[in-house]
C-alpha positions in Angstrom: 26.1 -19.1 -0.8 26.9 -15.9 -3.3 23.7 -15.2 -5.3 24.7 -13.6 -9.1 23.8 -9.5 -8.2 20.9 -10.4 -10.5 19.1 -12.0 -8.1 20.1 -9.7 -5.2 19.2 -6.9 -6.9 15.3 -8.5 -7.6 15.3 -9.3 -4.9 15.8 -6.5 -2.7 13.0 -4.8 -4.8 11.0 -7.0 -4.5 10.8 -7.6 -8.4 10.4 -10.5 -10.8 13.5 -10.7 -13.4 11.7 -9.1 -16.3 11.1 -5.9 -13.9 7.1 -6.4 -13.1 6.2 -6.4 -9.9 4.8 -9.4 -8.0 1.7 -7.3 -6.9 -2.1 -7.6 -8.2 -3.5 -5.2 -9.9 -7.6 -3.8 -9.7 -9.8 -3.4 -12.4 -11.2 0.2 -13.1 -14.8 -2.1 -11.8 -13.0 -3.4 -8.1 -11.4 -0.1 -7.5 -14.5 1.7 -7.8 -16.1 -0.7 -5.1 -13.2 -0.5 -3.0 -13.6 3.7 -2.9 -17.0 2.6 -2.3 -16.3 1.2 0.7 -13.0 3.4 1.8 -15.7 6.4 1.7 -17.4 5.5 5.3 -13.6 4.9 7.2 -11.9 7.2 8.7 -8.0 7.3 8.1 -6.4 4.3 10.7 -2.6 5.3 11.0 -1.9 8.8 10.7 2.2 9.7 10.2 4.3 12.0 12.6 6.8 14.5 12.9 8.9 11.3 12.8 7.3 10.4 9.0 7.7 7.3 7.9 9.3 4.7 10.5 9.8 1.3 11.0 7.1 1.4 13.3 4.8 3.1 11.4 5.0 0.0 9.0 4.7 -2.3 11.0 1.6 -0.3 12.2 0.6 -0.7 8.2 0.9 -3.6 8.4 -1.0 -5.1 11.1 -4.0 -2.6 9.5 -4.4 -4.3 6.2 -3.9 -8.3 7.6 -7.3 -6.7 10.1 -8.9 -4.7 7.8 -7.7 -5.2 4.2 -9.1 -2.4 3.4 -7.2 1.4 4.9 -6.9 5.2 5.0 -3.4 6.7 5.7 -2.8 10.4 6.5 0.2 11.2 5.3 0.7 15.3 6.2 3.7 17.0 4.0 3.9 20.2 3.3 6.2 18.5 -0.1 4.2 18.0 -2.8 7.3 14.9 -4.1 7.8 14.4 -0.3 4.4 13.2 0.2 4.3 11.1 -3.0 7.4 9.6 -2.5 6.1 8.7 1.3 3.5 7.2 -0.3 4.9 5.6 -2.8 7.3 3.8 -0.5 4.3 3.3 2.3 2.0 1.2 -0.7 5.3 -0.8 -2.2 6.8 -2.0 1.5 3.0 -3.0 2.4 2.9 -5.0 -0.7 -0.5 -3.3 -1.5 -2.4 -1.6 -3.9 -2.8 1.5 -4.6 -6.9 2.7 -4.4 -7.3 6.0 -3.6 -5.2 9.8 -2.9 -7.1 12.5 -2.4 -5.3 15.8 -0.5 -3.4 14.4 2.0 -5.1 10.8 2.3 -3.3 7.4 1.0 -6.6 4.6 0.7 -4.3 1.2 0.6 -6.3 -2.7 0.1 -4.4 -5.9 0.2 -6.3 -9.3 0.6 -5.8 -10.7 4.5 -5.1 -14.4 4.7 -8.3 -14.8 5.6 -10.5 -12.7 3.2 -13.3 -10.4 4.5 -13.6 -7.9 1.5 -15.0 -9.8 -1.8 -14.4 -8.6 -4.8 -16.8 -8.1 -7.8 -15.2 -9.3 -10.9 -13.2 -7.1 -13.2 
């Protein structure tokens, strides 16, 4: 079966045909709640010299499924490279970016069995 090019393109970048992302959006109140929870956390994932690999993405996926809210340390000399890596992590993990401070990215994705109960936004 051959799909129209428009469908293939949209399925690859995980977007709906209208261009909107399928990710949820957090309200400011929910982001503040998650920032407070993340304050006490240490980075779980540390990117090494090989950068963002499939193995690292698999670990991020496992960590999100287990913890829901994680910190990822992205050491990079180039600012644009760091931003691109962080955006790729958020996109590929289908997570929500909560906060970026320096080289630390805080992301949230609800697990199948939710551990965090977010306030109504």
